[in-house]
Backbone as CSV, one residue per row, in Angstrom:
resi,resn,N_x,N_y,N_z,CA_x,CA_y,CA_z,C_x,C_y,C_z
1,UNK,131.897,77.619,110.395,131.742,77.236,109.929,131.889,75.583,109.508
2,UNK,130.917,74.333,109.773,131.413,72.930,109.334,130.343,72.261,108.521
3,UNK,131.033,70.822,107.226,131.005,70.427,106.442,130.038,69.450,106.976
4,UNK,129.787,69.179,108.829,129.568,67.634,109.119,128.472,68.017,109.883
5,UNK,127.760,67.942,110.334,127.261,67.817,112.430,128.070,67.341,113.342
6,UNK,127.818,68.037,114.285,128.633,68.185,115.588,129.826,69.038,115.761
7,UNK,129.957,69.699,114.235,130.640,71.133,113.864,132.428,69.819,114.491
8,UNK,132.352,69.213,114.099,133.689,67.935,113.352,134.623,68.650,112.602
9,UNK,135.503,69.171,113.736,136.993,69.649,112.958,138.156,68.205,112.297
10,UNK,137.339,67.293,112.198,138.019,66.197,111.545,137.386,66.125,109.346
11,UNK,136.002,67.574,109.520,136.090,67.155,108.405,136.317,68.293,108.085
12,UNK,136.224,69.064,106.765,135.846,70.496,106.567,135.226,70.970,106.865
13,UNK,135.935,72.543,107.751,135.626,73.719,108.070,136.014,75.058,107.897
14,UNK,135.157,76.026,108.329,135.795,77.595,108.071,136.010,78.185,109.178
15,UNK,137.015,78.645,109.731,136.913,79.653,111.051,136.855,80.733,110.261
16,UNK,135.698,81.829,110.569,135.640,83.102,110.225,136.275,84.181,111.980
17,UNK,136.670,84.897,111.336,136.948,86.726,112.612,136.150,87.542,112.037
18,UNK,136.178,88.305,113.315,135.214,89.105,112.928,135.362,90.275,111.422
19,UNK,134.397,90.805,110.746,134.889,91.113,109.485,134.813,90.224,108.068
20,UNK,135.776,88.821,108.670,135.453,88.295,107.042,133.518,87.963,107.162
21,UNK,133.510,88.157,105.227,132.574,87.766,105.148,133.188,87.169,103.455
22,UNK,132.264,86.874,102.474,132.166,86.211,101.271,131.472,84.953,100.355
23,UNK,131.994,84.320,99.768,130.757,83.273,99.040,131.777,82.096,99.161
24,UNK,131.166,81.392,99.529,131.244,79.672,99.723,131.516,79.711,97.933
25,UNK,132.644,78.775,98.323,133.048,78.431,96.590,132.655,77.263,96.359
26,UNK,132.203,77.262,94.934,131.534,75.955,94.133,132.438,74.396,94.565
27,UNK,133.526,74.801,93.717,134.360,73.634,93.540,136.027,74.037,94.387
28,UNK,135.600,73.019,95.723,137.453,73.074,95.931,137.104,72.599,96.428
29,UNK,138.670,71.871,97.512,138.683,70.713,98.675,138.204,71.207,99.793
30,UNK,138.308,72.381,100.161,137.436,72.668,101.394,136.121,72.732,101.626
31,UNK,135.734,73.734,101.871,134.065,73.168,102.443,133.590,74.857,101.660
32,UNK,132.525,73.932,100.708,132.121,74.150,99.797,130.456,74.872,99.734
33,UNK,130.150,75.280,98.898,128.694,76.334,99.096,127.578,74.751,99.290
34,UNK,126.629,75.288,100.038,125.967,74.527,99.829,126.087,73.044,100.545
35,UNK,126.699,73.651,101.892,127.587,72.008,102.816,127.612,72.014,104.131
36,UNK,127.031,73.872,104.917,127.368,73.791,106.041,125.988,73.127,106.442
37,UNK,126.100,72.398,107.640,125.679,71.284,108.060,125.794,72.160,109.837
38,UNK,125.815,72.790,110.198,126.590,73.119,111.515,127.885,74.343,111.906
39,UNK,127.734,74.735,112.668,128.048,75.870,113.412,128.226,76.256,114.389
40,UNK,128.616,77.282,114.811,128.863,77.894,116.404,129.810,79.176,116.157
41,UNK,128.331,80.156,116.822,128.559,82.010,116.665,129.405,82.224,117.939
42,UNK,130.117,82.835,118.006,131.044,83.057,119.514,130.428,83.990,120.214
43,UNK,130.885,84.254,121.319,129.616,85.592,122.254,130.331,86.868,121.175
44,UNK,129.358,87.594,121.911,129.816,89.275,120.664,130.279,89.212,119.517
45,UNK,129.650,87.854,118.604,129.768,87.934,117.120,128.381,87.678,116.570
46,UNK,127.544,88.634,115.392,127.359,87.761,114.778,127.189,87.358,113.711
47,UNK,126.520,86.676,113.346,126.645,85.766,111.949,125.777,85.965,111.203
48,UNK,126.548,86.370,110.082,124.604,86.388,108.311,124.756,85.669,107.710
49,UNK,124.306,84.907,106.848,124.232,84.323,106.186,122.797,84.093,105.198
50,UNK,123.508,83.704,103.950,123.150,83.853,102.174,122.627,82.574,101.134
51,UNK,121.545,81.784,101.427,121.690,81.079,100.855,121.536,81.039,99.177
52,UNK,121.365,82.648,98.682,121.593,82.632,97.766,123.281,83.729,97.388
53,UNK,124.313,83.199,96.469,125.585,83.447,96.613,125.735,84.860,96.188
54,UNK,124.345,85.326,95.618,124.687,86.332,94.978,123.899,88.118,96.662
55,UNK,123.772,87.686,97.326,122.958,88.169,98.443,123.385,89.045,99.607
56,UNK,125.019,88.561,99.287,126.285,89.689,99.963,126.032,90.831,99.815
57,UNK,126.154,90.671,97.936,126.878,91.978,97.440,125.998,92.294,97.053
58,UNK,124.492,92.315,96.751,124.161,92.553,96.391,123.112,94.089,97.804
59,UNK,123.350,93.554,98.762,122.918,94.506,99.964,121.055,93.659,99.948
60,UNK,121.051,92.259,99.971,119.696,91.772,99.997,120.300,90.930,101.914
61,UNK,118.737,91.469,102.265,118.330,90.853,104.165,119.229,89.175,104.034
62,UNK,119.819,89.251,105.147,120.710,87.862,105.126,118.550,86.776,105.397
63,UNK,118.859,85.865,104.668,118.157,84.840,105.666,118.292,84.418,106.522
64,UNK,119.816,83.948,107.116,119.671,83.843,108.397,120.367,84.470,109.348
65,UNK,120.414,84.893,110.221,120.852,85.860,111.681,121.191,84.852,112.578
66,UNK,122.060,84.529,113.867,122.155,84.714,114.231,123.587,86.022,115.537
67,UNK,122.562,86.944,116.446,123.431,87.049,117.126,123.469,87.323,118.296
68,UNK,125.152,86.940,118.505,125.594,86.404,120.178,126.121,87.859,120.805
69,UNK,125.589,88.671,119.922,126.123,90.178,120.731,125.647,90.752,122.152
70,UNK,124.965,91.197,122.396,123.568,91.310,123.631,124.825,90.897,124.970
71,UNK,124.984,91.313,125.796,125.437,91.668,127.480,124.754,89.881,127.789
72,UNK,123.388,89.758,127.640,122.575,88.949,128.270,122.496,87.954,128.108
73,UNK,123.730,87.453,126.461,124.279,86.536,126.723,125.449,85.578,127.014
74,UNK,125.970,86.327,128.462,127.139,85.928,129.503,127.910,85.231,129.450
75,UNK,128.287,85.638,128.094,129.841,84.951,128.062,129.817,83.379,127.099
76,UNK,127.949,83.354,126.822,128.192,81.566,126.322,128.308,82.008,124.580
77,UNK,128.799,81.001,123.866,128.837,80.727,121.878,126.865,80.130,122.431
78,UNK,126.855,79.745,121.353,126.084,79.141,120.266,126.322,78.532,119.109
79,UNK,126.024,76.757,119.252,126.201,75.759,119.208,125.147,75.443,118.564
80,UNK,125.462,74.945,116.741,124.010,74.637,116.341,124.469,73.372,116.079
81,UNK,124.578,72.428,116.338,124.859,70.308,115.731,124.829,70.827,114.762
82,UNK,123.256,70.455,114.244,122.967,70.080,113.237,122.034,71.292,113.190
83,UNK,122.173,72.097,111.589,121.254,72.711,111.048,119.789,71.744,111.164
84,UNK,119.894,71.304,110.367,118.108,70.204,110.144,117.544,69.656,111.396
85,UNK,118.454,69.602,112.141,117.266,69.368,113.945,116.490,70.674,114.033
86,UNK,116.932,71.973,114.703,116.578,73.054,114.490,115.400,73.315,113.448
87,UNK,114.541,74.150,113.600,113.480,73.671,113.825,113.770,76.052,113.161
88,UNK,114.209,76.367,113.834,114.086,77.960,113.103,115.624,78.011,111.877
89,UNK,116.798,77.278,112.282,117.566,76.967,111.064,117.420,75.924,110.191
90,UNK,116.957,74.255,110.106,116.373,73.801,108.984,116.480,74.408,107.403
91,UNK,115.672,75.531,107.170,115.866,76.067,106.018,117.613,76.716,105.188
92,UNK,118.212,76.018,106.279,119.704,77.191,106.107,120.579,75.688,105.732
93,UNK,120.059,74.126,106.740,121.054,73.440,106.216,121.058,72.480,104.673
94,UNK,122.170,72.507,104.803,123.140,72.349,103.494,122.404,73.254,102.018
95,UNK,122.684,75.262,102.264,121.889,76.302,101.862,122.564,77.264,101.392
96,UNK,123.540,77.351,102.723,124.626,78.707,102.867,125.595,78.792,101.491
97,UNK,125.443,79.857,101.674,126.611,80.275,100.183,127.230,81.515,100.081
98,UNK,126.584,82.400,101.281,127.527,83.664,101.793,127.598,83.718,103.065
99,UNK,128.480,84.599,103.150,128.449,84.864,105.098,129.341,85.814,105.354
100,UNK,128.898,86.814,106.391,128.920,87.910,107.056,129.283,87.613,108.697
101,UNK,130.070,87.473,109.239,130.027,87.965,110.747,131.564,89.237,111.178
102,UNK,130.617,89.928,112.033,131.073,91.111,112.646,131.048,90.447,114.521
103,UNK,132.039,91.368,115.219,131.909,91.024,116.126,132.100,92.517,117.068
104,UNK,131.146,92.527,118.087,131.671,94.134,119.375,133.027,93.464,119.990
105,UNK,133.648,94.575,120.826,134.816,94.643,121.605,134.195,94.460,122.585
106,UNK,134.586,94.135,124.038,134.974,93.555,125.680,134.384,94.865,125.767
107,UNK,133.593,95.505,126.607,133.022,96.611,127.195,133.794,96.456,128.179
108,UNK,134.652,95.555,128.946,135.609,95.724,129.910,137.316,95.906,129.056
109,UNK,136.989,95.943,128.328,138.347,95.801,127.723,139.003,94.447,127.063
110,UNK,139.892,94.021,126.705,140.450,92.678,126.633,140.981,91.282,126.950
C-alpha cells in the first residue's frame, strides 16, 4: 500500500505479508488512513480493503478485493499505479481504512 501514485517507495508505504490485517492509523508519521493512492498485490495473494475502519472487525464484506491467488495469473503481480485512474478501483482512492492480506502456498513448494 503506497501513499503516492506509481508505488513510490520514497514516500510512505506499508508492506504486507500473508496474514497481516488491521486498520490504518489516523495520526502517524507513516501511511495514514484514507491516504493510499497505489498498491501492488503479489501473485498467490488476495488483498481485501475496507473504506470503513470498523469493516474488518465487524465482519463486513470488503469494499474492494484484488485476488491474485488463481494459478491462471501465471506468476504475475497486480500493479495499480493509481487507484484514481482505474474505474474499478477509483471508489477506494484515498479511502482505504482497513486491510487484510492472505496468500496461498506454492503448488510446487517454495
